[in-house]
N, C-alpha and C positions, 0 to 999 in steps of 0.2 A: 504494500500500500504506500503510495506517495502523495495522495491527496484525498480529502474527504469533505463532503458537504452534506448537511442534514437540514431539512426544512420541514415545517409543519404543513398540514393540509390547507391552512390559511395562507401559506406562502412565507411565513416568517422564517428567516434563516437563523438556525440555532447554532450552527458551527460551520465554519468554512476555513480550512487550514491545510497547509502542506504538511506532509509527514516524512520524516527522515527514515528511509527504509534500510539504512545501514549497508547500502551497496558500496562495494569498494573494488574498482572505481565506479563512480556514478556514470551511467550511460548518457553523456551529455547530449549527443545527437538525438537520441530517442526522446529524451525529455523535452528538448527544444521543439521537436516536431509536433508535440501535443500542447505546446504553449506554456511549458513550465520552465522556470529558470533553474538550472542545475545548482548554482550556488545557493539560491533560496531554499531549495529542497534539502541541501546538505545542512543548512543552518536551522531547519525546521525542528519542532519537537518530535520525539520518537513516539511510536505507538504506546510504549509503556508510560510515557508522560501523559498521554491522552486517554488511556484506558478507562479510568474511573469516570471521566466526563462522558465518554461514549456509552458506557454501561448505563449511566443515569438517563441518557437520552433514548436508548434503544430497548432496554429490558422491559418486557411487559407491553410492548407497543406492536402495532401493525407496521412493519417495515416494508415499504413499497419501493422497489428499485427497477430500473429498466432490465437488468439482467440478474435475476434472483440467484441463480446457481453460482455466478461469478462473485457476486458480493458476499454470499454466504461462505464460499470457499476461502476468499481472501481474509475475511474476519476470523475464520477458524484457524487458518495458518498463523495469523498474527497473534492470536491468543495462545497458540501452541508455542511459538517462539518466545513469547513473553513469560511463559511458565518454565520452559526448559532451557532457553538460551542456546539450544542446539537443534539441529534437524535430525530427527530419528530416521536412520536409514533402514533399520530393521523392521519398522512398521509395528512395533510392539504396542499393544493397548495397555495403558497404565491408568491408574486412578485419575491422573490429571486430565486425561482425555474424557473421562466420564463427566468430570466437573465442567469442562468446556461445553460438551454437548448439553448438559443440564442448563448452563447459562444461556446458550443460544436457543434452547428449547422454550425458554420463557417468553420469547417473542414469536410473532408470526411473520414469516418472510414471504412476500408476494411479488409476482413478476408483472410489471406493467406491460412488458413486451408481449407476454402471453395473453393478457387481458385485452390488449389493443388488437391483436390478431383475431381473437374470438369476436370482438366487437365488429370488426370489418368483415366477418364471415369468411375468412381465408382458411381453406382446408387443404390437406394433402391429397394425393391422387386417390386415396381410398375413402375420402370424406370423413376421416376421423379427427386427427389432430390439426390444429391451426398451423399455418405456415409461420415461420419466424419472420418478423418484420425488422427492417433496419431501424436504427435509432431515429426517433422523430426529430432530432436536432443534430446538426454537425458540430455544435458547440463543444470544444475540447475540455473546457474547465468544468470541474465538478459542480460548482454552484449553478452554472448555466444549464448543465445537463439535468440537474435536479429540478430546475424551473421548467425545463421542457417536458419532463415526465409529468409534473403537476398539471401543466396545460393539457396534456393528453387525457389525464384523468378527469379534468373539468369538462373537456369536450365530450367525453363519453357520458358524463352525468347530465349535461345540459341538452344533449341532442337525442336523448332516449326516445321521445315521441317520433321524431323524424327517422330515427334509426329503425323503428318498427316498420314503417312503410318501405324503407330501403331494403330491409331483410325480406319483406313480402315480395318486392319486385325481383329480388335475386332468386327467391324460390320459384317465382313464375318463369323467370328466364331459364332456370335449371330444368323446369318441366318442359319448356319448349325445346331446349337443346338435347333433352334426353338424359341429362346427368342424374335427375331425381330417380328415374326408374331403371337405371342401368343395373346389370347383373355383375356380381363379383364372385369369385370362387372362394369358398370356405370348405368346410367338410361336406357341405351341400351347396345350396345356392340361396341367396337372399337378395332382396331389393335394398339398395343403399338409401339410408335416410339422411336428410340434410340437417346438419348440426345448426345451421343458421335459422332454419324454420323453427326448430325447438327453442332456440334462443329468443326468437321473436315472441313466442307464446309466453315464455317466462317473463319477458319484459312487460307484456300486456297484463299478466296476472298480478304483478306488483306484490309478490310474496304471499299471495292468498290463493286458496283453492277456488277455482272458478265454478264449482258446482253451486248453483244458486240455493240449494237446500242443504248444503254441508253444515252440520251442527257446530263445527269448529274451523271455519274457513280461514281464520287468522291465526292458525296454530303457530306458536312461537316458543314452545317448550324446548325445542332443540333445533339444531342446524347441522349441515354436513361438516366434514373436516375443513372445508374451504370457506365456511361461514355462509353457505348458500341455503336457501329455503328447502325444506324437505318436500319438494313437489315433483310429480312425475307427469310427463306429457303423453296424453292418450290420443291416438289416431281414431277418430270416430268411424271412418270407413277403413277397414283393415288394410293397412299399407301393403302387407305381404300379398294380398289378393288384388292389388291394383288401385287401392285408395290413394287419394291425393296426399302429398307431403307439403301441405300449405296451411298456415295458421288459421285460415277460414274454416278448416275441418279438423282442427286440433284443439285440445283443451288441457290446461294445467290442473292437475288434481292432487289432493293429498293421497297418501297411501291407502287409506280406508276407502275413499271414493273410487280410486282406481281399481282396487280389488273388487268392489261391488260391480263395476261395469265390466270387469273382465270375467268374473266367475259367479256373480250373484244371480239368483233366480229371476230377478226383474231387470236383468242387464239390457234386454232389447228395448224396453220402454225407457230405461234410464239413458241409454245411448241416444235416443231421439231427443230427450230433454237436453242432453249435452250438445247435440247438434245445433239446436236453437240457441243455446247459451253461447256457444263458440261463435256462431255467426253474428249474434248481437254484440258480443264483446269485440269482435274484429271490426265491425262497422263503426262502433263507438270510438275505438282507438284510431281508426283511419280518419274519422270526422274530426276528432280532437287534434290530430296531427296536421290536418289541412287548415284548421281555423287559426 
């Protein structure tokens, strides 16, 4: 680590400092290429000098960075060096490593890059994982990069209604191009489902079960490991049998309501109720987005 910046969700810059990484000699050319002054880096405080302040700012928080795995691994290595002062070549797991994992485990590390890719509906060839996007800013300095990440998060938050219509249009385009109903080889064969269509339905649901008669539609007793609502997306017309993969015919349900419409004795009548509810919710969301 040779630079770190941390800011709040409100944009307040809590820390912005160079870090002396104890490189000998310092790679002056590489540092200069990313806008850092080698002499300033050499004279900067070490990670050990900053550790207590960083712990106070990060522990117990949601830590959002553009590259979660890179940030997490760098923090882990710096904590390891701080404890041992040497680099373990044997890979031996000792109690200090458990302490480091416990410390990092008190925070939630989230990836803005992954969230932004999902927001844009970018998928890989199999329609499963979102493609990795480039950094939203070419700014080399940590403070500017953190500000760019914050702007991406704000954009996703403020454009949610417009995003719904955009995802619907992408789903319709996928239908026209044949991506929605294409076949892929597994142990058998199945129709590919669009992750972006599912995402649109969850945006529309607003963390609530869309069954108009659900006795606990605002269920908040628990969430997933990622902090997402415990909702499942139901295709009203069986997708495997040729049903549309479009939010107009999809509905977000809690586990109980989804189980009822999947295996309940009244599932046929319930499915028709959900058809009307999904269409009404889709039309309302579309109207709100256009207004």
